[in-house]
C-alpha positions as CSV (number, residue, x, y, z in Angstrom):
1,M,-37.3,-142.1,-81.6
2,G,-37.7,-138.4,-80.5
3,I,-39.3,-135.8,-78.2
4,F,-40.8,-132.4,-78.8
5,Y,-41.3,-130.3,-75.7
6,F,-44.1,-127.6,-75.7
7,P,-43.2,-124.1,-74.6
8,C,-43.5,-124.1,-70.8
9,N,-43.3,-121.7,-68.1
10,F,-40.2,-120.4,-66.4
11,V,-38.9,-117.9,-64.0
12,Y,-35.3,-116.6,-64.7
13,W,-33.3,-114.5,-62.4
14,K,-30.0,-112.8,-62.3
15,K,-28.2,-110.2,-60.3
16,I,-27.5,-106.8,-61.8
17,Q,-23.7,-106.0,-61.6
18,N,-24.3,-102.2,-61.4
19,H,-27.3,-102.2,-59.1
20,E,-25.7,-99.7,-56.6
21,K,-25.3,-97.1,-59.3
22,I,-28.7,-97.7,-60.8
23,K,-30.3,-97.8,-57.6
24,K,-29.0,-94.3,-56.7
25,G,-30.3,-92.8,-59.8
26,L,-33.7,-94.7,-59.5
27,L,-34.1,-93.6,-55.8
28,Q,-33.8,-90.0,-57.3
29,I,-36.5,-90.5,-59.8
30,L,-38.9,-91.9,-57.0
31,E,-38.4,-88.9,-55.0
32,N,-39.4,-86.6,-58.0
33,N,-42.2,-88.9,-58.6
34,S,-43.4,-89.3,-55.0
35,G,-46.9,-87.8,-55.8
36,H,-47.7,-90.5,-58.4
37,F,-47.7,-93.2,-55.7
38,E,-51.2,-94.5,-54.5
39,K,-53.1,-97.5,-53.4
40,H,-53.5,-100.4,-55.7
41,P,-56.5,-102.9,-55.3
42,L,-53.8,-105.8,-55.5
43,V,-51.6,-104.4,-53.0
44,E,-52.4,-104.6,-49.1
45,K,-50.5,-102.2,-47.1
46,G,-48.5,-100.8,-49.8
47,I,-48.7,-98.1,-52.8
48,S,-47.7,-98.2,-56.5
49,T,-47.1,-95.7,-59.3
50,Y,-49.2,-98.4,-61.6
51,Y,-51.6,-95.7,-62.8
52,S,-48.9,-93.0,-63.7
53,K,-47.9,-92.5,-67.3
54,N,-45.8,-89.8,-66.3
55,F,-43.5,-92.2,-64.0
56,S,-43.4,-94.6,-66.8
57,K,-41.9,-91.7,-69.2
58,S,-39.4,-90.8,-66.5
59,I,-38.2,-94.5,-66.1
60,S,-38.0,-94.9,-70.2
61,Q,-35.5,-92.1,-70.3
62,Y,-33.1,-93.7,-67.7
63,D,-31.0,-95.5,-70.4
64,E,-28.6,-97.3,-68.1
65,L,-31.4,-98.9,-66.2
66,I,-33.4,-100.0,-69.3
67,N,-30.3,-101.5,-70.9
68,S,-28.9,-103.3,-68.2
69,V,-32.1,-104.6,-66.4
70,V,-34.5,-105.1,-69.1
71,W,-32.7,-105.5,-72.6
72,E,-29.5,-107.3,-71.4
73,S,-31.3,-109.5,-69.2
74,I,-33.7,-110.5,-72.0
75,D,-31.2,-111.1,-74.3
76,E,-29.3,-113.6,-71.9
77,L,-32.6,-115.3,-71.3
78,V,-33.3,-116.0,-74.6
79,K,-30.1,-117.4,-75.4
80,K,-30.6,-119.6,-72.3
81,L,-34.0,-120.9,-73.5
82,D,-32.8,-121.2,-77.2
83,S,-29.8,-123.5,-75.9
84,R,-32.3,-126.3,-75.1
85,E,-32.7,-129.5,-77.2
86,G,-36.1,-130.1,-78.5
87,F,-37.6,-126.8,-77.7
88,Q,-38.9,-124.4,-80.4
89,K,-36.6,-121.5,-80.9
90,I,-37.8,-118.1,-79.7
91,K,-37.3,-115.9,-82.9
92,I,-38.3,-112.3,-81.6
93,R,-37.6,-109.7,-84.0
94,K,-38.1,-106.8,-81.8
95,S,-39.6,-105.8,-78.3
96,L,-41.1,-102.9,-76.8
97,I,-42.0,-101.9,-73.1
98,S,-45.7,-101.6,-72.9
99,N,-45.7,-100.4,-69.4
100,C,-43.7,-100.1,-66.2
101,W,-44.5,-99.1,-62.3
102,C,-43.1,-98.9,-59.0
103,S,-44.4,-100.6,-55.8
104,K,-43.5,-99.7,-52.1
105,Y,-44.3,-102.3,-49.6
106,D,-45.0,-101.6,-45.8
107,K,-44.6,-104.3,-42.9
108,N,-47.0,-107.2,-43.5
109,S,-47.8,-106.1,-47.2
110,V,-49.0,-108.7,-49.5
111,V,-50.1,-109.0,-53.2
112,S,-52.9,-110.9,-54.4
113,C,-52.5,-113.8,-57.0
114,H,-52.4,-112.2,-60.5
115,N,-50.8,-112.3,-63.7
116,H,-49.8,-109.5,-66.1
117,S,-51.7,-110.5,-69.3
118,A,-54.6,-108.3,-67.9
119,D,-52.3,-105.4,-67.7
120,I,-51.8,-105.5,-71.7
121,P,-54.8,-103.4,-73.1
122,Q,-55.1,-105.6,-76.1
123,A,-54.2,-109.2,-76.7
124,Q,-52.2,-107.9,-79.9
125,H,-50.8,-104.7,-80.6
126,F,-50.4,-103.2,-84.0
127,I,-47.4,-101.0,-84.1
128,D,-45.9,-99.5,-87.6
129,N,-48.0,-102.2,-89.3
130,E,-46.4,-105.1,-87.2
131,V,-48.2,-107.3,-84.6
132,Y,-46.8,-107.4,-81.1
133,R,-47.9,-109.8,-78.4
134,S,-47.5,-109.9,-74.4
135,T,-44.3,-111.8,-73.8
136,F,-42.0,-111.1,-70.6
137,S,-42.7,-109.7,-67.4
138,L,-39.9,-108.2,-65.0
139,I,-39.6,-107.4,-61.4
140,Y,-36.5,-105.7,-60.3
141,I,-35.9,-105.7,-56.6
142,V,-34.5,-102.2,-56.0
143,N,-34.6,-101.9,-52.2
144,D,-35.3,-104.9,-49.8
145,E,-33.7,-105.4,-46.2
146,N,-35.7,-108.6,-45.7
147,E,-33.6,-111.8,-45.4
148,K,-36.0,-113.6,-47.9
149,N,-37.6,-112.6,-51.1
150,Q,-41.5,-113.4,-50.8
151,T,-42.4,-113.5,-54.4
152,E,-44.1,-116.8,-55.1
153,F,-44.9,-118.1,-58.7
154,L,-47.6,-120.8,-59.4
155,E,-49.3,-122.7,-62.2
156,P,-52.7,-123.7,-60.9
157,S,-53.9,-127.2,-61.2
158,M,-56.4,-126.3,-63.7
159,L,-53.6,-124.8,-66.0
160,G,-51.2,-127.5,-65.2
161,N,-49.8,-130.0,-67.9
162,N,-47.0,-132.0,-66.2
163,V,-46.5,-135.6,-65.0
164,S,-45.2,-134.7,-61.4
165,S,-46.8,-135.8,-58.3
166,S,-48.7,-132.7,-58.1
167,A,-50.8,-130.9,-60.9
168,E,-50.2,-127.4,-59.1
169,T,-46.6,-126.2,-59.6
170,R,-45.3,-123.5,-56.9
171,F,-42.0,-121.7,-56.9
172,K,-41.4,-119.8,-53.9
173,T,-38.2,-117.6,-54.2
174,C,-37.7,-117.4,-50.6
175,H,-35.9,-120.7,-51.0
176,V,-33.3,-119.1,-53.3
177,D,-30.7,-117.2,-51.4
178,E,-29.5,-115.4,-54.4
179,I,-32.7,-113.7,-55.0
180,G,-32.9,-110.4,-53.2
181,E,-32.1,-106.7,-53.5
182,G,-30.4,-106.2,-57.0
183,T,-31.9,-109.2,-58.6
184,V,-34.0,-109.1,-61.7
185,L,-36.6,-111.8,-62.3
186,I,-38.2,-112.5,-65.7
187,F,-41.0,-114.8,-66.6
188,P,-43.8,-115.1,-68.9
189,S,-46.6,-112.5,-68.7
190,N,-49.2,-114.9,-68.0
191,L,-47.6,-116.7,-65.1
192,Y,-49.5,-116.3,-62.0
193,H,-47.6,-114.8,-59.1
194,Q,-48.2,-113.2,-55.5
195,V,-46.2,-111.7,-52.9
196,N,-46.4,-113.1,-49.3
197,P,-46.2,-111.2,-46.3
198,I,-43.3,-109.0,-46.1
199,P,-41.6,-109.1,-42.7
200,K,-39.8,-105.4,-42.9
201,S,-41.2,-102.3,-44.3
202,G,-39.2,-100.7,-47.2
203,R,-39.1,-103.2,-49.9
204,I,-39.3,-101.3,-53.4
205,I,-39.8,-103.0,-56.6
206,L,-39.9,-102.0,-60.3
207,S,-42.3,-104.0,-62.8
208,F,-42.0,-103.9,-66.6
209,N,-44.3,-105.7,-69.2
210,V,-42.7,-106.4,-72.8
211,I,-44.4,-107.1,-75.9
212,S,-42.7,-108.6,-78.8
213,T,-42.9,-109.2,-82.6
214,F,-41.5,-112.5,-84.2
215,D,-40.2,-113.7,-87.3
């Protein structure tokens, strides 16, 4: 008798210990790149640097941010996923950040349901003769005075593969008090998510897409 679990969706979160220090440096970068913010079709009542390659370059040079928020967090996530019995191990050889951007939200701002797989120019990347594919996306909550976080993750019924009472699975982060400013969320790049109405303006988040090559 045995059981094998197919890879499944997840949302992992953790508080960044040196958040205040990172936030201070990041806000300076945002001020220096204020001209790169513009409207994005998915963001209502908000602006984003999504189309700015210069912004991504500035962020990539902020080593403390990249190490603490991205790489250390992903390493902890993979260890946690690999500790599960019955699941295939995640044998990542190397990962790279494919793109990153910042979004600012006004009062009552929302973000339409989407996933980040469409943000990857190609399903596979060939870098130094190795094949990389889309793996993780991250959302780092840089600034947020709202009482609850309004990001909601969902697996539509047409993509559902569970035996629960509903074929559609939803995870509302507003139900988790720990998730707020200073939290990084990590999830598969193809997991659908949206942002429900933001009560207070001033919310700032930093998003990353990561690609990986495997053993």
